[in-house]
N, C-alpha and C positions, 0 to 999 in steps of 0.2 A: 263589792262596794255599791252602796245605794246613793245615787246622785239626786240632789234636790234643787238644783238650779242649772239652767243652760244659758250661758252668756255668749253673744255673737257680735263680732264686728260686722259692719255693713258692706263696705266696698271690697270687692274681691271675694266676698263670702256669700252674701245674700243677693245683692243687686248686681246684675250683669252690666256689660259695657253700654247697653242701651237704656239703662235705668229701669229695667224690668225685673220682676221676681218670678221665677219659674213656678208653675202650678205645683210641681212635686215638692218644692221647698215649702210652700205654704201648707201643704198637706202634712209634711213632716213636722213642722212647728206645731200645728194643731194636734197632731198625735202626741207630742211631748206634753203639751198643756192638758190634754185629756187624761194623762196619767197623773195629774196633780203636781207636775214639776213646773215652777214658774220659769218663763223665758224672758230675758232682757236683752237690750242692745247696749254695747259698750263701744262708743264711736267718737271720732274726732269731729263728726258733723255737728252742725247747729241743731238745737232742739227742734226747731220748726221742720227741718228736713228729715231728721230721724223720726219724728213723730208721724210723718206721712208713711214711713216704712212700717212703724209699729202698728198703725191702723190697718195697713194692708195685710199684716200678719195676725191681726186681732189679738195683739199682746195685751195682757191684763196688768202686768207689772210696770213700775216706773222704769225709766231708761236713763242710762248714763251717757251724757252728751258733752260737746265742747271739750273733749279729752278729759272728762271728769269734773269740769267746773260747774256743770249745771245738770242736776239730777231731778227728774220730775216725771209725773204721770200726765199732768196737765200744765199748760204754760203758766197760768196764774197761781199755781199751787206747787211750787218747787219744794222739795224736801232738803235740798242742799244747793247753795249758790255761793260762788266765790268769784270776784271780778278784779280786773286790773284797774287801779284808780285812774281817774280822768287825766291827771297830769302825767302819770307814767305812760298811759296809752299814747298821749300826744308826743312825749319825748322819744319813745321807742319808734313810733311811726316816722318821725323826723330823722332819726338815726338810720332807719332802714332805707329811706329814700336816697341815701348816699350810695347805695348799691344798685346794681342792675337787677331789679326784682319787681314782683307785684305784691302789694300789701292788701290784705283782706281782713277787715275788722268784723269779727263774727259775734254779733249781738244776738240775744235770744229772740228779738222781734224784727230785726232788720240787718242788712248787710251793707257795708261800705267797702268798695273796691277801688283801689287806685289804678289809674290808667298808666300805661307805659308804652313807649315806642320800640321797645326791645323784644328779643325773642322770648323773654320771660312771659310776655302777655299771651303768646300763643300756647306756651307750655301750661300756663295757668288755666287757659280756656279749656284745654283738654283735661287737665287735672280735676277741675271743678264742674265739668260738663254734666256728669251724672247727677251730682248734687243739685245743680241749678234747675234741673227738671222738676225737682221736688221742693224747691226753695221758696222762701218768702220774698219780701221786697228786697231787691238788690239795686243799689245806687252806685253808678260809676262816677268818680270825681277825678279831676286832674292830679291833685295832690291830696293825699289823706290828711297830712298835717295841716294844710290850709283849711280844709273842711272842718277839722276839729277845733280850730281857733274860734269859729263861729258856732259850732255845734259840738260841744264837749261830750264825750262818751266814755262810760266805764263799761268794759267788755269782758266776757268770760275768756275770750281767746283771740289772739291775733295769728292769722295764718300767713305764711310767706312762701312764694315760689321764686327761687333764685335762678338766674340765668346760668351762673357758673357754680358747679357743684362744690368747689373748694370754698366758696363764700359761706356755705352753710355752717361749716365748723368755725370759720372766723366770727360769724355772728353769734354762735353759741358761746364761744370763749369771751367775746366782748361783753355780751349781756350778763354773763356770769360775774364779770368783774365790775360792771357798772350798777347793777341793780340786785338788791337782796329780795325784792318784792316779786320777782318772776323766775320761772324756769323756762328754758328754751329746749324743746324736744324735737330732734330730727325725726321725720316720719318717712322719708325716702331720701334718695341721693340728692334731690333738688328742693325738697320741701321741709319746712319746720313749723311747729306750732309753739307759740309763746303763751304761757298760761300763768296764773297766779302761783306763787311759790307753794310747793307742797301738793299741787294738783297733778293728778295723773289718771290714766284709765284704771290702773291697778287700785289706787286709793278710792276711786269712785266705786269700783266693783266691790271692794271690801266694805265700804260704807253701806251700800245697798244690801249686801248679803247679811250684814249684821242686823239691819233693820228688819229683814225678813226671817231672821232666826236661822240662817243657813251658815254652817261652818265652811271654811275655805276648802277643806278636803272633799266637800260634797258638791263643789262647783265644777262644771265642765265649761271651759273657755275655748271658743273657736276663733282663731285669728288668721290674718293674712298679711299683716304689716309689721314692720320692726317695732312699732310702738305697742304691739300686742304681746310682745315676748314676756315682759314682766308679769302680766296678768295670766298668761298661759303657764308660766313656771310656778306661780304661787297658788294655782288652782289644783284641785284633786286630779284633774285630767286636762292636759293642754293639747288641743287638736289644731293642726295646721292644714290649710288647704293645699292640695297637691301642687298647685302652681304658685305657691307663696315663695318669696325669696329664700335663698338657701339658709340664711341664719335663722329664719323663722321656723323652717322645717327641722333644723338641727335642735331647736329648743323644745320641740313638741314631743309628747308621749305617744302621739298617734298622728299619722299623716293620712288624711282622707283623700278622696279623688279631687280633681280640679273642679272649679265651678261649672265649666262647660260639661263635665262628666257627672254633674249632679252630686257633688261632694257632700252637701248637707243632708239630702235625703238618704244617701248611702250610709253615712256615719250614724245618723239618728236611728235608722232601722237596725244596724248592727249592735249599737250600744243599748238602746232602750227597749228592744222587743222582749227581752227576758226580765226586765224590771217590772214588778207588780206596781199598780197605782199606789201613790202615796197614801190616800185615805184607807185603802185596804191594809197597808203595812202598819198604819197607826192603829187600826181596829184590832189587828192581831198582836198588838204590843211589840212588834218587831222594831219599830222606831217610836220615839217619844215625840210629842208635839213640840 
């Protein structure tokens, strides 16, 4: 099989717990791009945060961000955008504030985060700590819904960290019954993302690959979270990090080493070292443009 795109999640895959990218990982990504294979990011992070990672890796392709709701190479030139309407953003924020949780409005240019006096605040702080080091303007407010009354926002994604894990599925079920305009996607035991209906990492990846003329069986998707499973299963090769949750590893075609064990460099070397550069394969008429 000749692979013509490499798609990577960020957290748990590229960036370590300190928000750093290993030198070996950067070199591995450069190696793939030198072979003429485009590399993209498929992440739930905001565009601003993901773009910092893309620049560090010297990526040339557009990236899939906000769980598929914002695809772009540059902030002002998105190739796909879908947002939750202002009124729905307000209503959902107000609804979520009835739970013990922290609400995070993820706009492509700024971030609004609700304060909370519960344990959810500390959980959210840890959860978003790595992204915060690469993030754009973040504003903390007492209540997100009160802020929206004076400053209406239409956003690509609403992220939520719940204090109680059982509340995640209650929120998912409630929103499904209340709104046709959004989908609620659990991303871990305590976190979920709320995105416009029809948006997902998988659809974002498929949209981008079609734009680049790459068929899904030619894609390699590397994931580490449960919201990566669909993308991994629909790609030609689904790769899970060695320390990914069990259900992610079970969905993978290939399990590489953990991030600490340099899983990306190891997998890239094993998979791409025997593949000739894409320009050479085209020149030899082995593959068509």
